[in-house]
N, C-alpha and C positions, 0 to 999 in steps of 0.2 A: 438423583434423577429429578428433573424438573420438566414442566410442559414443553419447553422449547427443545430440550434434548429428546424427549419422547416423540415430538412431531418429526424431528429430523433423524430419528433412529441412531443417535449418538451414544457411544459407550463412555466417551471421555468428554468433559465439558470444555474443550479447547478448540478454537478455530485457528488454523494456520493463516496468518494474515496474507492478504493478496498483494504481494510486492511486485509491482509492474516493472518491466524493463529487463527481465531475464531470470531472476531467482526462482519464480514459481513455475517450474517446468511441469509438464504433465506427470512426470515420474514423481516429483515431490507431492503434488496435489493428491495423486492416487495413493501414495504410500501413507500419507496422513489419514486420509479417509478410510483406507483399508484397516488401519490400526485403531479405528474407533473415534477419531476426531473428525473435524470438518476441514478438508483441504480447500484452498481457495486459489483460483487462477487469476492472477493480476493481468487483465487483458486490455488495459487502457491504450497501449501502444500497438495493439495488433490490428491488422486489417480484418474485415469480416471473414475473409477466407482463412486467415491464420487463426482466428478465434475458433472457427468451426473445427479446424484441424486439431488445434490444441485440446479442445473440449472432447473430441472423439478419441484423442490420445489418452485422456484421463479415463474415459468410459471403457476403453479397451483393456485397461489395467485394473479396474475395480467396478463393481456394481453398487458400491456404497454412494451415498449422497455427497455432492461437492458443490462449491459455490463459484460463481464468476463475478468479477468486479470490474466496473468501468468508472471513468471520471466524467462527471456531468460537465459539458463544455459551456464556455461563455464565448461570445464573439471576440476574436482577437482585438485588443484595444488599439486605437490609433496611436502611432508613435511618429515623432518628427525625424527628419534626416539627421539632425544633430544627435539625437538619442541613439540612433542606429550606429552612427559613426563612433560614438563613445563606447558603446558595447563592443563593437568590433575591435577598437583600439585596445581594450582590456584583454581580449582573447588572442589577438594576432601573435604576440610573442610566445604564448603557450602552444598555439598551433605550429609555429615555426620550429619549436623544439622537437616536434614530432614529424617534421618534414612535410607539413601540410600548408597549403595556401591559406590566406586569411579567410575567415568564415563569411558566408553570405546567407541571407534568409531565403529559404525555398518558397516556392509559391504555395505549397500545401504544408501547413504547420501542425495539423492534427487530423485524426481520423474522423470519418463520417459517423457521428454518434447514432443517428437514426439507423444506419445500416448495421452498426455493431449490435444495437438492441434487437434488430430483426434476427441477427445470427444467434443471439442468446435465446430468443423465442423458439427458433428452430431446434436448438440444442436441448432446451428444457432442463437446465440444472435444477437441483433442489432449491438453491438459493441464488438470488441476484443481490449483490451489494454494490453500493455506489458512494462516491465521495465528491467533494468540491461543490455541492449544491443540492438542489431539490429536483425531483423528477416531475415531468409534466403529468397532468391527469390522465391523458390517453396512454402514455407509456406505462404508468402504474397499473391502470386497468388491464392493459394487455398482458402484463406479467402475471397479474393475479388470475386472469382468465386462463392462463397456461398452467396454473397450479404452482407457480413459483413463489416462494417466500421472499419478501423484499426487506432488505436492511439498509438503512441510511446512516451516514456518519455525522456525528455532532461533536463539536469541540467546546460547547457550552450548553447551559440549561435552556436558553431561549431557542437555540437551534434544535435541540431535542424536542421541545414543545412544538415547533413548527413542523418537524418531520412527522410527529405523532398526529398532528392535525391533518397532514397531507394523506395519511392512511397507510404508512409503512407498517410492517409487521413487527419490527424490532429496531432498536437504535444502538449503534456502536458509539460508546462514549470514549472519545480519544483524549487521553490525558496529555499533559505537556511533555512527558518523558518519551513519548512515542517516536520511533524512527520514521524516516520518510516524510512525505508531504503532510502538512496540516490538512485535515479532511473537511473542515467546515467552510463556511462562506460568509458569515455574518459577524459573530461575536466569539472569537477564539479566546477562551479563558485561560488556556495553557495551564490548567489546574493540575494538582496532584491527582493521579489516576483514581485512587480509592475515594478521595473527596468528591471528585466529579461523578463517579459511579453512584455514590450515595445520593448526591443531589439530583441526578437524573432519575434514579429509581424512585425517588420521592415525588418528582415532578410529573411523571407520566405513568400510565398504567400498562405500558408495553414491556416486553422483555428487554433487558439491557445487556449489552456485551461490553465488558471492560477491556480497554486497550491502552497500552503505553507502559513500557518498562517491566513487563511481567516475564520473568526469566526462569522461575523455578516453581516447584510444587507449593512452597509457602506463599509465593506471590499469587498463584492461581487460587489457592484456598482463601486468601485475604480478599481477593476480588469477589468471590462468591459470597463471602460473609458480608461484604459491603452492599450486596443486593444484585449482583450480576447473575445472569443465567449461564453465561459462558465467558471465558477469557479468550481474548484474541492476542496471539503471540506471533510476532514477525521476526525480530532480531534473533530470537531463540532458534529459528530454523535456517538462518542464513548459511550456517556451516554444515548443514545436513549433506550427506553424501549425494542425495538426489537433487539438491538445489542447483540452479544454474548460475550461482555466484561465481564470478570469474576468479582466476588464480590470484591476481594481485589484490582483489577485494578480500578474498579469504585471508590472505597473509596480513593485511591491515587489521582485520578483525581479530586475528589471533594474537596480535601484539597491542590491542587497544588498552588504554589506561582509563581509570575513572576520571570523569570530567573532560574527556577528549572530544565529546560531541559538541556541535554548534548548530544554531539555526541559521540558515543561509538561503538567499535567493539567487546565488551565483550561477547555479546550473540550469535552473528551469524558469526562474522569474517568479516562482511561488515559494513561500516559506516552507522549508523542509529541514529535518534534523539528520545530520550525518557526522562522520568523523571529519575533523578539521584537516585541511590540506592546503596546497598552494592555491588552488582555485578559490576556495572559500576565503583565503586571505588576500588574494590579489585582484579579484574581480569586484570592481566598485560601482559599475554602472550597468547592472543587468536590465534587460528589457522585461516587460511584463510577460507572464505566462500566457500562452504557450510559445511566444516568440523566442524567448531566451532558450527554452528547451530545444527548439529546432536549431537555434544558432550554435549550440554546444554539442549537438549529436555526433558530428564527425570526430570531435575531440575525444569524446568518451569512447567511441568505437575504436579509434586508433590506440588510445591509451590502454584499453583492455588487451589488445593484441600485443602491445609492446611491453606489457607488465608494469606500467607506470601508474601506480596508485595515486600519486600526487595530482593526477589530472582526472580522476574518476569521481563520480558522485557516490560516495561511500555511505549510503543511507543506513543509519543504525540508531537505535534508541539509547537512552542513557545507561542501560544495563549491558551495553555491548561487551564490556570487559569481563562479564560473567558468562559469556557464551561458550558453548562446547561443540566439539565435533562428534559425529556419529551418524547412524542411519536415522531417517525420519521417525521410524518406530521407536528407536532408543530415546531420541530427544523427547518425543511425546510421552513416553513412559516416565521420563524424568519430571515432566510437568504434572503428571497425574499417576503416581505409582498405584499399582493394584493393591 
């Protein structure tokens, strides 16, 4: 037991990572929290109304603490007509295979972050975590005034120092093995998770949460021994019974091999780690985030319905081949046996 666990009332030093886009259902979040860990709702792609509904769905299933995670936005970058044409040309043949017309950019490419934060303040989860940048002073003050513990994500020591200076309560140190999007904004070291955890723990006086490639009890113990207060595990929960991971996504994870993950910008325009497939191999001209993410949304939706994993963003860490099936409680027990 450490001060962060005590503050959050956790029995298990594990956070279920906030995987946006479907895997972190209210059922999964609640099950992890109920079993003594900290469930996290990946809410970046939810409207404020959907966020409230999902949060209440968690709360209806457990009285235990849980977290909500959002992406800190940046204004969509300017792109030329030639860049859009090249991005569409990459994707058009893939869309055609699924019977879809060529993609077009929608007018709205990301949710209203301010409105999402307001929904979080109304919901008042125990923890608010964020990635992709730094919170504004007013946002951080509002969250603290609501009694919400705030965690920021760093991919390097300098980012961790910046977050600490901003006034967050804890820092997630995301190693290079982590699945999904790189959570930093400045200097992504892509370091070994344990090495980064040690370096961040030495550099700041705040609690550190280790993230990236942590798949079993030995990994969690090693992270705590490296100076972490908690271990954050995402890929380890993707095959949980309660997770919203689609059928083709689950099937791809079940047959994953060592070394099969890759860093790609093909799906969202922002560097992320997932299982290699046709999209990661064939898309050569992605637009910047969040434009590419909006451009590929219909492809991913149709692919999930059609069972076509080669067109899905199969976000997973380097330990994907070590994943298991089971209930969230069973998987959590495997990460921290009694």
